[in-house]
N, C-alpha and C positions, 0 to 999 in steps of 0.2 A: 504494500500500500504506500502511496506517496505521502510524504511528509512536508511540512511547511519549509524546512531548510532547503529542500530540493527546489521548491518554487522560488525561494529567495535567491538561490544560486542562478536559476534561469533568468530571473528579473535583473540580476546584476550583470549577467552576460549581455542582455539586451541593452542595458544602460551603457556599458562599455563600448559596444559596437556602434550604438547611435552617437556616442561621443566621438569616436574615431571618424564616423561618417561626416559629422558636422565639422570637425577640424579639417578634414580633407577638402570639404567644400569651401571653407573660408580660405584655406591655403591656395586653392585653385583660383578663387576669385581675386585674391590679393596679388597673385602672381600671373594673372591672365596675360600680361604682355610677354612675360618670359615663356609661358606655355605656347602662345601663338608664334613667337619668334623662333622657338626651337621645334615647332611643328609637333608638339606633344599632345595636341587636343584629342587625337584618336586614342592614344594610350591612356590619357586621363579619363576619357569617356568609358573605356573598357574597365579601368580600375573602379570607377564610380559604380558601374553596373554590378561588379563583383561585390562591392560593399553593400549596395542596396539589396542584392539577393541574399547575402549573408544575414543582414538585419531582418529581412522579411522572414527568412527561415527560423531564426531564433525567436522572433516575436510570435510566429505561429506556434512554435513548440511551447513557448511560455503560456500562450492562451489556452492551448490544449491541456496543459498541466493545471492551470487555474480552473478550467472547466471541470476537470476530474475532482479537484478538491471541493469545489462548490457543489458538485453532484453528491458527494459523500456527506457534506455538512447540512445541506438543505433539509433532509428528513429530521435531523436533530433539532433544527430551528423551529420546525412546525410542532 
């Protein structure tokens, strides 16, 4: 059976990945001239897609775990 520490661990993983995604975006926006000058836009776009996919996967996994916990708790709340 799943426990709350597992949900906390998954939530923290989502938090970390979302932070990395945000910092990547800010870094790209601030260095857009360098990205364009070095023709790195295709590479940055591919890296962004990987980060978004990873965040989406972790967020889905977190939501599924939270749903399982809620399913177990709901009968006790009633």
